[in-house]
TISE-209026 format. One line per 2 residues: number of its first residue (from 1); for each residue x, y, z of C-alpha. Coordinates in steps of 0.02 Angstrom, whole numbers, padded with zeros to 5 digits. Example, Ala and Ser with C-alpha at 12.3 -4.5 7.8 and 13.67 -1.06 7.14 Angstrom:
% TISE-209026
1	00615 -00225 00390 ~ 00684 -00053 00357
END
This chain:
% TISE-209026
1	-03020 00049 -00806 ~ -02862 00020 -00907
3	-02916 00147 -01040 ~ -02954 00278 -00909
5	-02786 00246 -00825 ~ -02695 00264 -00991
7	-02783 00428 -01028 ~ -02742 00495 -00854
9	-02560 00444 -00872 ~ -02548 00532 -01041
11	-02623 00690 -00964 ~ -02498 00673 -00822
13	-02351 00656 -00942 ~ -02399 00805 -01049
15	-02440 00912 -00896 ~ -02277 00875 -00806
17	-02177 00913 -00964 ~ -02269 01079 -00979
19	-02230 01117 -00797 ~ -02046 01078 -00824
21	-02041 01199 -00969 ~ -02132 01328 -00862
23	-01997 01309 -00730 ~ -01862 01331 -00861
25	-01951 01487 -00921 ~ -01937 01560 -00747
27	-01749 01532 -00755 ~ -01746 01630 -00918
29	-01841 01769 -00829 ~ -01714 01774 -00688
31	-01568 01778 -00810 ~ -01652 01920 -00905
33	-01675 02013 -00741 ~ -01492 01988 -00701
35	-01445 02065 -00869 ~ -01571 02208 -00857
37	-01535 02259 -00678 ~ -01613 02402 -00581
39	-01794 02425 -00531 ~ -01857 02333 -00685
41	-01762 02177 -00632 ~ -01830 02191 -00456
43	-02009 02202 -00517 ~ -01982 02058 -00640
45	-01911 01946 -00503 ~ -02051 01994 -00384
47	-02182 01952 -00517 ~ -02102 01784 -00553
49	-02093 01741 -00368 ~ -02265 01806 -00315
51	-02373 01772 -00467 ~ -02289 01646 -00582
53	-02216 01518 -00460 ~ -02379 01487 -00365
55	-02466 01449 -00531 ~ -02329 01327 -00583
57	-02330 01241 -00413 ~ -02519 01221 -00414
59	-02517 01151 -00591 ~ -02379 01030 -00545
61	-02478 00971 -00394 ~ -02634 00943 -00498
63	-02541 00844 -00631 ~ -02452 00741 -00498
65	-02621 00698 -00422 ~ -02686 00647 -00593
67	-02534 00536 -00617 ~ -02559 00452 -00448
69	-02742 00420 -00486 ~ -02692 00348 -00655
71	-02566 00232 -00572 ~ -02695 00178 -00444
73	-02826 00140 -00576 ~ -02697 00050 -00684
75	-02643 -00053 -00532 ~ -02462 -00002 -00555
77	-02350 -00018 -00405 ~ -02219 00110 -00449
79	-02208 00185 -00275 ~ -02179 00026 -00175
81	-02017 -00025 -00092 ~ -02034 -00213 -00117
83	-01911 -00312 -00220 ~ -01978 -00436 -00345
85	-01888 -00601 -00368 ~ -01834 -00649 -00542
87	-01901 -00817 -00592 ~ -01777 -00933 -00675
89	-01838 -01029 -00825
END
Protein backbone atom coordinates (compact mmCIF):
# COMPACT_ATOMS: atom_id res chain seq x y z
CA UNK A 1 0.00 0.00 0.00
CA UNK A 2 2.90 2.36 0.69
CA UNK A 3 4.10 2.19 -2.92
CA UNK A 4 0.62 2.92 -4.25
CA UNK A 5 0.28 5.83 -1.83
CA UNK A 6 3.65 7.24 -2.94
CA UNK A 7 2.67 7.00 -6.61
CA UNK A 8 -0.67 8.70 -5.94
CA UNK A 9 1.02 11.49 -3.99
CA UNK A 10 3.49 12.07 -6.83
CA UNK A 11 0.60 12.25 -9.31
CA UNK A 12 -1.12 14.68 -6.95
CA UNK A 13 1.95 16.89 -6.69
CA UNK A 14 2.57 17.07 -10.43
CA UNK A 15 -1.13 17.60 -11.17
CA UNK A 16 -1.58 20.41 -8.67
CA UNK A 17 1.54 22.17 -9.96
CA UNK A 18 0.15 21.91 -13.50
CA UNK A 19 -3.17 23.35 -12.30
CA UNK A 20 -1.37 26.25 -10.60
CA UNK A 21 0.41 27.04 -13.85
CA UNK A 22 -2.91 26.78 -15.70
CA UNK A 23 -4.40 29.32 -13.31
CA UNK A 24 -1.45 31.63 -13.88
CA UNK A 25 -1.94 31.23 -17.61
CA UNK A 26 -5.49 32.52 -17.23
CA UNK A 27 -4.10 35.62 -15.54
CA UNK A 28 -1.86 36.15 -18.56
CA UNK A 29 -4.94 35.85 -20.77
CA UNK A 30 -6.79 38.48 -18.76
CA UNK A 31 -3.81 40.84 -18.87
CA UNK A 32 -3.56 40.34 -22.64
CA UNK A 33 -7.29 41.10 -22.94
CA UNK A 34 -6.80 44.26 -20.91
CA UNK A 35 -4.07 45.39 -23.30
CA UNK A 36 -5.97 44.38 -26.46
CA UNK A 37 -9.34 45.86 -25.53
CA UNK A 38 -12.49 45.92 -27.62
CA UNK A 39 -14.57 42.98 -28.83
CA UNK A 40 -11.52 40.72 -29.04
CA UNK A 41 -10.85 41.20 -25.33
CA UNK A 42 -14.48 40.50 -24.53
CA UNK A 43 -14.46 37.25 -26.47
CA UNK A 44 -11.12 36.22 -24.93
CA UNK A 45 -12.39 36.84 -21.39
CA UNK A 46 -15.64 35.01 -22.14
CA UNK A 47 -13.70 32.01 -23.49
CA UNK A 48 -11.44 31.92 -20.44
CA UNK A 49 -14.40 32.11 -18.07
CA UNK A 50 -16.77 29.71 -19.88
CA UNK A 51 -14.40 27.14 -21.37
CA UNK A 52 -11.01 27.32 -19.68
CA UNK A 53 -11.90 27.80 -15.99
CA UNK A 54 -14.28 24.82 -15.77
CA UNK A 55 -11.55 22.56 -17.17
CA UNK A 56 -9.00 23.86 -14.64
CA UNK A 57 -11.46 23.50 -11.75
CA UNK A 58 -12.35 19.92 -12.73
CA UNK A 59 -8.68 18.97 -13.07
CA UNK A 60 -7.90 20.50 -9.69
CA UNK A 61 -10.76 18.56 -8.10
CA UNK A 62 -9.56 15.29 -9.61
CA UNK A 63 -5.98 15.80 -8.45
CA UNK A 64 -7.13 16.81 -4.98
CA UNK A 65 -9.15 13.59 -4.77
CA UNK A 66 -6.10 11.60 -5.85
CA UNK A 67 -4.05 13.32 -3.14
CA UNK A 68 -6.63 12.54 -0.47
CA UNK A 69 -6.75 8.89 -1.52
CA UNK A 70 -2.95 8.79 -1.43
CA UNK A 71 -2.93 10.23 2.09
CA UNK A 72 -5.57 7.76 3.20
CA UNK A 73 -3.66 4.78 1.79
CA UNK A 74 -0.39 6.07 3.26
CA UNK A 75 -2.09 6.50 6.65
CA UNK A 76 -1.02 10.13 6.86
CA UNK A 77 -2.98 12.35 9.19
CA UNK A 78 -2.34 15.70 7.58
CA UNK A 79 -5.92 16.92 7.90
CA UNK A 80 -6.45 16.31 11.62
CA UNK A 81 -6.68 18.96 14.30
CA UNK A 82 -5.02 16.98 17.09
CA UNK A 83 -1.80 18.12 18.71
CA UNK A 84 0.93 15.57 19.25
CA UNK A 85 2.97 15.72 22.43
CA UNK A 86 6.74 15.87 22.10
CA UNK A 87 8.42 13.11 24.00
CA UNK A 88 11.41 14.17 26.09
CA UNK A 89 14.42 11.90 25.97
